[in-house]
C-alpha positions in Angstrom: 86.2 -31.4 -52.4 82.7 -32.8 -52.7 79.9 -30.6 -54.2 77.3 -32.0 -51.8 76.6 -30.1 -48.6 77.8 -31.3 -45.3 75.3 -33.8 -43.8 75.6 -32.0 -40.5 74.7 -28.6 -41.8 71.1 -27.2 -41.1 68.7 -25.7 -43.6 68.6 -22.0 -43.3 65.7 -20.6 -41.2 63.0 -18.8 -43.1 63.3 -15.1 -43.0 60.4 -13.0 -41.6 58.8 -10.8 -44.3 59.5 -7.2 -44.4 57.1 -5.3 -42.1 58.2 -7.1 -38.9 55.4 -9.7 -38.5 54.7 -13.2 -39.7 51.7 -14.2 -41.7 50.1 -15.8 -38.6 50.6 -12.7 -36.6 49.3 -10.4 -39.3 45.7 -11.5 -38.9 43.6 -8.8 -37.3 41.7 -9.3 -34.0 38.2 -10.7 -34.4 35.4 -8.0 -34.6 32.1 -8.0 -32.8 29.7 -10.9 -33.5 26.7 -9.6 -35.3 25.1 -13.1 -35.8 23.4 -13.0 -32.4 20.6 -10.4 -32.1 20.6 -8.2 -29.0 18.2 -9.2 -26.2 14.7 -7.7 -26.4 13.8 -4.8 -24.0 11.9 -5.8 -20.8 8.2 -6.4 -21.4 5.2 -5.8 -19.2 5.6 -7.0 -15.7 9.3 -6.2 -15.4 10.8 -3.5 -13.2 12.0 -0.7 -15.3 14.6 1.0 -13.1 16.4 0.6 -9.8 14.2 -0.6 -7.0 13.1 1.8 -4.3 15.3 2.1 -1.1 14.8 -0.9 1.1 13.5 -3.1 -1.8 15.4 -6.2 -2.8 16.9 -6.4 -6.3 14.1 -7.3 -8.7 11.6 -5.5 -6.5 9.4 -2.6 -7.8 11.0 0.7 -8.7 9.8 3.8 -6.8 7.5 5.0 -9.7 5.7 1.6 -9.7 4.4 2.1 -6.1 1.0 3.5 -5.8 0.9 6.9 -4.1 -1.3 8.4 -1.4 -3.9 10.2 -3.7 -4.5 7.3 -6.0 -5.0 5.0 -3.1 -7.3 7.5 -1.5 -9.3 7.6 -4.7 -9.6 3.8 -4.7 -10.7 3.8 -1.1 -13.4 6.4 -1.9 -14.9 4.3 -4.7 -14.9 1.2 -2.5 -16.4 3.2 0.3 -19.3 4.3 -1.9 -19.9 0.8 -3.1 -19.9 -0.7 0.4 -22.1 2.2 1.7 -24.7 1.6 -0.9 -24.8 -2.2 -0.3 -24.8 -1.6 3.5 -27.7 0.9 3.3 -29.8 -1.5 1.2 -29.2 -4.5 3.5 -29.7 -2.4 6.6 -33.0 -1.3 5.4 -34.1 -4.8 4.5 -33.1 -6.4 7.8 -33.8 -3.4 10.0 -30.3 -2.8 11.2 -30.9 0.9 11.9 -30.7 4.1 9.9 -27.2 3.6 8.5 -23.6 4.3 9.5 -23.3 6.5 12.6 -27.0 6.4 13.4 -28.2 7.8 16.7 -30.6 6.2 19.2 -34.1 7.5 20.0 -32.6 9.6 22.8 -30.3 11.3 20.4 -27.1 9.7 21.7 -24.6 8.5 19.1 -24.8 4.7 18.7 -21.2 3.6 18.1 -22.2 0.0 17.9 -25.1 0.5 15.5 -26.1 -2.6 13.6 -25.4 -1.0 10.2 -21.8 -0.3 11.3 -21.3 -3.9 12.2 -22.9 -5.0 9.0 -20.6 -2.6 7.0 -17.5 -4.1 8.8 -18.6 -7.6 8.0 -19.3 -6.8 4.4 -15.9 -5.0 4.2 -14.1 -8.1 5.5 -15.8 -10.3 2.9 -15.3 -7.7 0.1 -11.6 -6.9 0.6 -10.5 -10.3 1.7 -11.9 -12.0 -1.3 -10.9 -9.4 -3.9 -7.4 -8.6 -2.6 -6.6 -12.3 -2.6 -8.1 -12.9 -6.1 -5.9 -13.5 -9.1 -5.8 -9.7 -9.9 -5.4 -8.5 -6.3 -7.9 -5.7 -7.0 -11.0 -4.4 -5.4 -13.4 -2.5 -7.7 -11.8 0.8 -6.6 -8.4 -0.6 -7.3 -9.5 -1.7 -10.7 -10.8 1.7 -11.6 -7.7 3.5 -10.4 -5.2 1.0 -11.9 -3.5 -0.3 -8.7 -3.3 -3.8 -7.1 -2.2 -5.4 -3.8 0.7 -7.9 -4.1 3.1 -9.8 -1.9 6.0 -7.4 -0.9 8.7 -9.9 -1.7 7.6 -11.6 -4.9 4.8 -9.5 -6.4 2.5 -12.5 -6.4 -1.1 -12.5 -5.1 -1.6 -13.0 -1.4 -3.5 -15.8 0.3 -6.9 -15.2 1.9 -5.5 -15.4 5.4 -3.2 -12.5 4.9 -5.8 -10.6 3.0 -8.1 -10.9 6.0 -5.4 -9.8 8.4 -4.7 -6.9 6.2 -8.3 -5.8 6.3 -8.5 -6.1 10.1 -5.4 -4.1 10.6 -6.7 -1.5 8.2 -9.4 -0.8 10.8 -6.7 -0.1 13.3 -4.9 2.1 10.8 -8.0 4.2 10.5 -9.0 4.2 14.2 -5.8 5.8 15.5 -6.3 9.3 13.9 -5.6 7.7 10.4 -2.0 7.5 11.3 -1.8 4.0 10.0 -2.8 5.2 6.6 -0.7 8.4 6.7 2.4 6.3 7.5 2.8 5.6 3.8 3.7 9.3 3.2 7.0 8.7 5.1 7.7 5.1 4.2 10.3 4.2 1.6 8.0 1.6 0.1 4.8 3.6 0.7 3.4 1.0 3.1 0.6 1.6 5.6 0.5 -0.2 8.9 -1.7 -2.9 7.4 0.7 -3.3 4.5 3.6 -3.9 6.9 1.7 -6.4 9.0 0.5 -8.4 5.9 3.8 -7.9 4.1 2.1 -6.3 1.0 2.7 -3.5 -1.4 0.3 -1.6 -3.5 1.6 -1.2 -7.1 0.4 0.3 -10.3 -1.0 -2.4 -12.6 0.6 -0.7 -15.6 4.0 -1.8 -14.2 2.8 -5.1 -12.8 -0.3 -6.4 -14.6 -2.4 -9.1 -13.0 -0.6 -12.5 -12.9 2.8 -10.8 -13.3 5.5 -10.8 -10.5 8.5 -8.7 -9.7 11.1 -9.3 -12.5 8.7 -11.7 -14.4 6.3 -10.8 -17.2 2.6 -11.3 -16.9 1.5 -14.8 -18.0 -0.1 -15.0 -21.4 
């Protein structure tokens, strides 16, 4: 009999090592990748929590919306500024004795010239400043709030700023209901905010030039 193995026989299969797994299967699962740093926290101009009810994703959180009292404080400051300027110009051009002046007969003069002048100055003042890059009147700047587009957080155009001011006159004329509406509105909008599609937000959350979900430029 030949000492050579039969040509038709097969080499024996390698035996698995003791322990029940092969070398390839003994490798452990890959661990977490520490080479990529975690993303930085959101910076200024981002929303910091869930948006208020009725606000689209990326819109302002409830705490970023300006409340009633802070807006009242801004309106008070703006009213003083406009009242002083109106009084000076009314005295110079002889438009009467000021807001709510009476006639010589003692009757209340609803259409006093100074009232019309104050309305005109208010239209110029609020239209220009609320459509500016900051969206802030002087009163807004002092109290740290600003007027922005309700959908994007961007500044509004002059046309919408003028409409917003004109509707604000209506908001105040009907027993101030248009202003008080914000107390019951999810987005704290007054009538003039709704018509102009604006929100009043705290500038600490959305600094000038920032938009909803985007940091302030620069």
